[in-house]
N, C-alpha and C positions, 0 to 999 in steps of 0.2 A: 620403428612402430608404431605407434599413436599418434594418431591427428594433433598437429597442428593449433585446433580449438581448444587443447585441453593442453597448452602449456601455460598454464599459469603455474605462480609458485605456490607450494602445497603446505609449506611450513607456515605455522603457525605464526600469527603477529604477537609479537613483544607484551602487548595487554593479555594475551588471551595463553599466550606463554607464562605467566605470571598466574594466572588464575588456575590452570594445573596444576602447577605446584602447590595452590593454596589448596585443591581438590584432595590432590593424594596425601597431605598431609591431617588432612580434615579440620582445617583450618574453617572456620564460619565466617562470611562473607553478608554483609547488605549489598541485597542487589537492587539497586535501582534501573537495571534495564526489563525487566521482568514483562514480557509484550505477550506471551503463551496464555491466553485466555482459560484456559481450560488447568493452570498450573498457578495463579492467583487469586485463590481462596475464594471464588465465584462459588455460588451454590447451582447446581444444574438440577431440573427435573429429572434424574436420573432415572425410574420408573418408566414415566412416560417414555424417553425418549430410547431404553429400551424396547419398548413395545414397537415404538414406530418403527424401526430397523429390524424387527425380528417378526415383521408380517408374513400372513401365508406367501401371498406372491413371489418372495424373494427368492422360490426356490426356480420358479419359472424364467425363461430365459427368451424375453422379446427384443434381441436388439432394435432400436433405433437409431441411427449414426446420428441425430441431432440431440437425442434425449427423449423421453417420452413426452409424450404429448401431455399426461397429466403432470409433471413436473415441470414445465414450460410455461403450461398456462398459469402454475402456481407463482412462477416467477413476474409474470405478467400482473397477475393479483399484486404483488410488490410494488411493481411501478405505480400502479391505479393510488396505494395509498400514497405514493408521492406526487401524485396530480399527474401522473403523465401515462401514457396510451402505449403499450408494447405490445409487438405481436408474435405471438408466439412462433410461428413460421418463419421469424424472421431473429432464433435463437439458435444457439447450439451449446449446448455440455459440455463442461471438458472437468477433469479432475482436481484443476486448480484454477487460478489467476495465471500460474506462470506456465500453466501449461498452453492456457489461453492466447498468451501472449507467442508463444512458438508458433502453435497455429495462423495467430494473423500474418505473424512474418515470413510462413512456409509461406502463406496466399500472397502476398504483395512483394516482398524480395526475391531477387539473383543474388547468386555469393555475390559480395560485394558492393550493394548495393549501401544505402545509409540511411537510417532513422536517427531523427531529433528528439533529444531527452532532455527533461529539464534536471540542473543541478544547482544549490545539494539536493538530493532524495535517496532514495532506498538503496545500497549498493547488490542491485538486481539486474539493470539494464545491461551492464557491460557482461555480465554470463549469457542472459538469456540473446545478446545478438551475438555472441560466440559462435554459439551453439548451430545457429542457423546458418554462421557465416556471414553474417550483415555486420556494418561498420554503426558503431554506435556513435553521435555525436554530441556531444553535451550544448545545451542552451542555457544561459543563466536566470536566478529567479535574484533578485537585488529588494533588501531590505532598506526601507528610510523609516523614521517616527512619526511622520506624518501617513504613509499610505500603508504602511505595514509591506507583505511580502507584494510583488509584483513581478508579472513575467517582463524580461528586457526585450521587450517585441523589437529593436531596433538590429540587437544581437541574433534574436531569433532568427531573422530575415539575413544576417549575413552567413549564416550556415546552412543556407540553403542551396544546395549545388546542382546538378544535372542526377546524380548517381541517390538523390532524396527521394523515398517514397510515404514517410508519415512522419507526425508528430506528434509527440506521446505525451498528455498530460496527465497528471494524479492530481484526482480531484477528491477531498483536500489531497495536499502534499504529505507525504515521509519524510524526511520529521518535522519539515516544516511547519506544517498545518495550514497552509493556505491553502482556500478557497480558489477554484478559477472566477474571474470576475466578467463580467457581461461582457466590456469593454474588451478584455484580454480575448475573448469566445469571438468576438468580433475580427477582430484583427486575425486569428488563429484560420477561421471560416474564409476568410480574404486569401490570406498566404495558399491555402488550401487549394481554393478556388483557382490562383493564379497558377500555381506549379502543378497542377494534377497530383495534388499528396492525399491522402490518405487521413481522417483524426483517431489518432487510436485513445481513447480516456478512460484509465484507471481510479475505479468509483466505490476500494473494498471499505473505506473510512466513509463515506456519503452521511451514514443514518448516527455518524458523532460528530456534530456540529457544536462549537461553544453556544453560550447563552449571549454574548456579545451580537450587536447587529451589524455583523458585516454583511455589505452587500456582494452575493453573491452569483454564480450561475448557478442553478438547479442541475439534475442528470442529463446528459446530455443523450438519453433514449427519445427517439423523436426525433432528433437532429437532422434537418432534410438539405440542405446544401451543400456537404459534403459527404462523400460514405465516410463515414464513422462508423467505429466500434468501439460500443460502451464495455467494459469487462465490469464483473463483482463475482462475488463468491459467499460463500457462507461462513467464512473462515472468518470474519468480523464481523456478519451482521446477524450471523445465530450464536458464534464464538466456539463453533465446532471445527478447526483447522484438521481434525481426525478424521474427519466423516468425507474430507474431498471429494468438495464441488464446487464449480465454478460455471461464467458461460460466459457468451460474447453476444451483444446483441447488435445487429445490425441494422442502420437506419443510414438516410441519405437519398440521392437521386434514384429513381425506381428503375432504372435498368444497371443502374451498379448493384444495388441491392441483391437484385435478383441472381446476376453474377456472380457475385461474392458468395452469398447464401449455397447456390448449390458445389461450388468451387471448397468451400469451408466443410461442407456435407461431405465432401468425396473425402476430403484431409481426415475429420474425425472417423467416417468409417474406416480408414486404416487402422485405426489405432481402438476404438470401442472401450477408452479407459475409465468411463465414470459407470462403476458398479450399480447392480438394481439396487441392494437396499439404501440408499441413499436415493437413488432417486423417487423412490416410492414412499419413504418419510418424508422428502421434501416439502408436499402440502403442510404437514404439522410443522415440520421446523420452522416453515418461515411463518404459520399464522401463530406460532407461541415464540416468535422471537422479542418482542416485549419482555419475555420474566429474563432473560441475561442481559439484551440491552437497557434495565433500568437499571440493574445494578453496576453496569458499567458506567454510564452516566454519572451515579450516585457517587462511585470509587473517585472518578476523573474529578468529579466536583471537589470532592472531601480532599483529595491529594492536591490538585491547586490552587484551594484556597488555603490549604498550610502551607505550599510552599511560598505563593506571592505572601501573605503576613508575614511571614519569618522572614523571606531576601530584600523586603520592602527596604530598611536601614542597614542592609549590607553595605551598597556603592559600590564596590567590584565586580561583582554577579549582577549582570540584568538580563532579565528573562525577555526574551519575545514574545510578544503577545500570540495567542494560540487562536488559530478559525475554527479550527476543529480536528478532528485523529485524538490519540489517544500519546503523544509527545508532548515534551517540553523543552526546549530549547533556550539556552543561555550561553552569553557573552562572558568570555571570562579578559581579564587585562592581556594586553597582548606581549605582557613581557615573561612570559609562559607558555609554552609552547601547549595545545592540547594534550598532545602524547604526554610529555613529560609528566605533566599534572594527573591525568590519568592510573597512568602507572604509577606514580608516588601514591597518591590515594589508595589503590588497592596494594601495593607490596607496603605499604607502612600503617594506613589506618584499615586495612580488610573493608574498603568500600568499593563498589565496582558503578561506574559510570561510562558512559560512551563520549571517544571524543569525535568532535565534530569532521575530523578530518575521515570516519567510517563512512562517512557522507557527501565528502565532496565539501565542505564548508571552505570559504576562501581560505588559506593559510593564516592571512594577513589579518584575517578576524578571529581567531581560537575561540573555539565553543564546546560546550561538553551538552548530552542529548541523554535524557532519561525517559521513563515509561511511567506514565500516570496512572494507569491500571496494577503498578505496584501493590503487596497487601499494603494496608494502610500504617500500619506499626511500623514495617520495615520501611516504609516511605519516609516516615514522619524523623525514625532512627537516622536513616540515612541522610538527611537533608541537616538534621541536626549536628551528626560528623561533619558535615560539608561544612556547616558553617563555623565550626571550631577551629577548621584548616585556613590560615591569613595565606592568601592567595594576593 
């Protein structure tokens, strides 16, 4: 009766099953995985936001398949602050970055086509591809102490097939926090040009670089050699995932951009999914984004400093350097699996961290993943509790 695209295991994994038992018994848990900015103890301009999303014009419906011109112009202003020129006519608004992916896959792929995506990364691409009847193929990110996280460009090339339609890059990646390097962008650009592929770049964490001076590629807005779709939204930029607004910016060769824009406009017109209130509020939300971003950056810096200073003498837990984003990844000894460790920590010590396998880290190198926007006291208590565990 049901589509094979939804033929997924719906049973909770072991870690989530333990967590649910804790909730049912009202057992408090130190949660180091908090990634929702609205529940992380940040202070929002509540009255102002309410005013921005309740202006009189929200009662009027003026549908525009690409999104209102005022909203798109405000996004162009956001990119001007990043030193890049974005044209409002080359944008399409969506209800989320996930929907932006869905629109782009509809545009580029027939059933059975393939997209290449990074691994490890956020566990979303399998689902997004499956819903569009597209096959996701991973290409590896590899780590070395000398150069940090890098794209394995040789294996990326090996992954390209005749059914491949696009390469996905997350800049910075989630959860490794690694930015795309200029040399990597050049290699990917050459591959896209050689094999007639599109480039899809997810930049939702772009505004959260570390203070370390890593050489990195800036936003791909304005990237001109290959057909490029740059995705972002206010979930991370403004810390407002509940207001549901993302976007796609299209750049590249003029003829391809024109064709892609007209086709995306048709897709968006079919759904018209972005609400009027958030479009009307967007200029004010983006103009005042620094209010929440400053708090997030402060929280990240405080938690990261505490984590690194506390863990520096541990020896058996080693942090990966963070280039951006708000996740911290650490390696653990290969004498224990990350699944066994996180389940033990939750079951015995009421401490929640994520295992690396959630993000497809190589199981030969077990890892833990935690969020640096976790409320500071909870984060400190959790790190101290983790330090007490003899790995």
